[in-house]
C-alpha positions as CSV (number, residue, x, y, z in Angstrom):
1,M,0.2,0.0,0.0
2,K,2.9,2.3,0.7
3,Y,4.4,1.5,-3.0
4,V,0.6,2.5,-4.5
5,I,1.1,5.9,-2.5
6,I,4.2,6.5,-3.4
7,A,3.2,6.0,-6.9
8,A,0.2,8.2,-7.0
9,V,2.2,10.6,-5.6
10,L,5.3,11.1,-7.8
11,I,2.7,10.6,-10.9
12,N,0.5,13.7,-9.8
13,I,3.6,15.6,-9.6
14,C,4.9,14.5,-13.1
15,L,1.1,15.5,-14.4
16,A,1.5,18.6,-12.5
17,D,0.3,21.9,-14.5
18,V,4.3,24.2,-13.7
19,L,3.8,26.9,-17.0
20,H,2.5,29.1,-14.4
21,I,6.2,28.9,-13.1
22,L,7.9,29.2,-16.5
23,P,6.6,32.5,-18.4
24,E,8.0,31.8,-21.7
25,Y,6.4,28.9,-22.3
26,S,2.7,30.0,-20.8
27,T,-0.3,29.9,-23.3
28,T,-2.7,32.5,-23.1
29,T,-4.7,31.1,-26.2
30,I,-7.7,28.4,-25.2
31,P,-7.0,25.6,-27.1
32,S,-9.4,24.6,-29.7
33,P,-12.9,22.9,-30.0
34,P,-12.0,18.9,-30.9
35,R,-12.3,18.2,-35.0
36,P,-13.6,16.2,-36.8
37,Y,-12.3,13.0,-37.2
38,S,-12.5,9.3,-38.1
39,F,-11.3,5.9,-37.5
40,Q,-11.9,2.7,-37.7
41,Y,-10.4,-0.6,-37.8
42,E,-10.7,-4.5,-38.0
43,A,-8.8,-7.3,-35.6
44,G,-8.9,-11.0,-34.8
45,R,-7.0,-13.4,-32.6
46,Y,-5.3,-14.4,-34.7
47,P,-4.4,-13.4,-38.3
48,G,-5.9,-13.7,-40.9
49,H,-9.3,-14.1,-39.1
50,I,-11.4,-10.8,-38.6
51,D,-13.8,-11.1,-34.9
52,R,-14.1,-7.5,-34.2
53,V,-14.5,-3.8,-36.0
54,H,-15.2,-0.5,-35.1
55,Q,-16.0,2.3,-36.8
56,E,-16.5,6.1,-35.4
57,I,-16.4,9.4,-36.7
58,G,-16.8,12.7,-34.5
59,D,-18.6,16.2,-36.2
60,G,-16.6,18.0,-34.4
61,V,-19.5,20.4,-32.4
62,G,-19.8,17.1,-29.8
63,T,-21.5,14.5,-31.1
64,V,-19.8,11.4,-32.2
65,Y,-21.2,8.3,-34.4
66,G,-20.3,4.6,-34.8
67,T,-20.9,1.2,-34.7
68,Y,-18.8,-1.4,-33.8
69,S,-19.3,-5.1,-34.1
70,Y,-17.9,-8.5,-32.8
71,I,-18.5,-12.3,-33.0
72,D,-19.4,-14.0,-29.6
73,P,-18.8,-17.6,-28.6
74,K,-21.5,-18.9,-29.4
75,H,-20.1,-17.6,-32.9
76,K,-22.8,-14.7,-33.8
77,V,-21.6,-11.9,-35.2
78,R,-23.6,-8.8,-32.7
79,T,-23.3,-5.1,-34.3
80,V,-24.0,-2.3,-31.9
81,E,-24.1,1.4,-33.5
82,Y,-24.2,3.8,-31.2
83,T,-24.6,8.1,-31.0
84,A,-23.0,9.6,-27.9
85,D,-23.8,13.6,-27.7
86,K,-24.2,16.0,-25.0
87,N,-27.4,14.1,-23.6
88,G,-25.5,10.3,-23.3
89,F,-25.1,7.7,-25.2
90,H,-27.8,6.0,-27.5
91,P,-26.8,2.0,-28.7
92,A,-29.0,0.2,-31.3
93,L,-28.6,-2.9,-30.7
94,F,-28.4,-5.7,-34.0
95,N,-28.9,-9.4,-33.7
96,F,-29.4,-9.9,-30.3
97,E,-32.7,-10.8,-30.1
98,D,-32.1,-14.3,-29.2
99,T,-30.2,-13.0,-25.6
100,L,-33.1,-10.9,-24.9
101,A,-35.8,-14.2,-25.3
102,Q,-36.4,-16.1,-21.8
103,P,-35.5,-20.1,-22.1
104,V,-38.9,-22.3,-22.8
105,D,-39.8,-25.2,-20.1
106,S,-38.7,-28.3,-21.5
107,E,-42.0,-31.0,-20.9
108,A,-39.9,-32.0,-17.9
109,V,-39.2,-28.9,-16.2
110,R,-42.5,-27.8,-16.9
111,L,-44.1,-31.1,-15.3
112,A,-41.6,-30.6,-11.9
113,K,-42.5,-27.5,-11.8
114,E,-46.2,-28.1,-11.1
115,K,-45.5,-30.5,-9.1
116,H,-43.0,-28.4,-7.4
117,L,-46.3,-25.6,-7.1
118,H,-48.9,-28.1,-6.0
119,L,-46.8,-28.9,-3.0
120,Y,-46.0,-26.0,-2.5
121,Q,-49.3,-25.0,-2.2
122,R,-50.9,-27.9,0.0
123,I,-47.8,-27.0,2.8
124,A,-48.8,-23.2,2.9
125,A,-52.7,-24.4,3.6
126,A,-51.9,-26.3,6.0
127,N,-49.4,-24.0,7.9
128,I,-52.5,-21.7,7.7
129,H,-54.4,-24.0,9.7
130,N,-52.0,-25.2,11.8
131,V,-52.2,-29.0,10.2
132,P,-48.9,-30.0,11.4
133,V,-46.9,-31.4,8.6
134,N,-46.8,-35.2,8.3
135,L,-43.1,-35.5,8.7
136,P,-41.3,-38.5,7.3
137,R,-40.7,-41.1,9.8
138,D,-38.2,-43.7,10.9
139,S,-38.2,-47.2,10.1
140,V,-37.3,-49.9,12.8
141,S,-34.9,-50.4,11.4
142,V,-33.4,-46.7,11.4
143,A,-34.2,-46.6,14.6
144,R,-32.6,-49.8,16.0
145,A,-29.3,-48.2,13.9
146,K,-30.0,-44.7,15.7
147,D,-30.3,-46.5,19.5
148,R,-27.5,-48.9,18.8
149,H,-25.1,-45.0,16.9
150,N,-26.3,-43.0,20.5
151,E,-25.1,-46.3,22.8
152,L,-21.8,-45.8,21.0
153,Y,-21.3,-42.3,20.5
154,H,-22.1,-42.3,25.2
155,R,-19.5,-45.2,25.3
156,I,-16.9,-43.6,23.6
157,A,-17.3,-40.6,25.1
158,E,-16.9,-42.1,28.7
159,Q,-13.8,-44.2,27.7
160,H,-12.6,-40.2,26.2
161,A,-13.0,-39.3,29.7
162,A,-11.6,-42.0,31.6
163,I,-8.8,-41.8,29.4
164,A,-8.3,-38.2,30.1
165,A,-9.0,-38.7,34.1
166,Q,-6.1,-41.1,33.8
167,R,-3.5,-38.5,31.9
168,E,-5.0,-35.9,33.9
169,T,-4.1,-38.5,37.2
170,E,-0.3,-38.9,35.4
171,R,0.3,-35.4,34.9
172,L,0.1,-34.8,38.5
173,A,1.8,-37.7,40.0
174,Y,4.8,-36.2,37.7
175,E,4.8,-32.9,38.8
176,A,4.6,-33.9,42.5
177,T,8.3,-36.4,42.4
178,S,10.0,-33.7,39.8
179,V,12.5,-31.2,41.0
180,A,12.8,-27.6,39.0
181,N,15.5,-27.7,37.2
182,D,17.1,-24.3,37.9
183,V,20.5,-24.3,35.2
184,D,22.0,-21.2,34.8
185,D,22.9,-21.6,31.6
186,H,25.4,-18.9,30.0
187,R,26.0,-19.2,27.0
188,T,22.4,-18.2,26.2
189,R,22.9,-14.3,27.5
């Protein structure tokens, strides 16, 4: 971050207007308005292949007319004609119809949406009338598996508690029989 700030300060110093300090180089004339201009180019991602073009004309009084085209990832040529003036940028899009169209649902998607909407409405109606929703019930085998899991979980928890108590007893016994080692090591000073 420090380097970015330093770079920004140096760039501002380099771009500063110093003509008021050097009167022999100062100019009192107002810059002329933009002149009419025109440019165009074609470009491609590899030699001999053009996949984008741009043309623009400025009338010299502040209005710009232009057009650009490109080939999109679906290999369609997209074109934008535009005018830029004191009221803003005004684009006109050509060959973009497919990007604005909404996709059409397949039969399977349509049926799934209908089923989802029906289930949603049924649950909403049950909630309005405080009818409990039918939650899935455990089968006998699922209930046995849950009981077995809980039993194993509690047995393992008891074993861990016993191991922790044994280690704490060993630590306390070690501390009670150990003598502090006060070695004054002169090498570390």
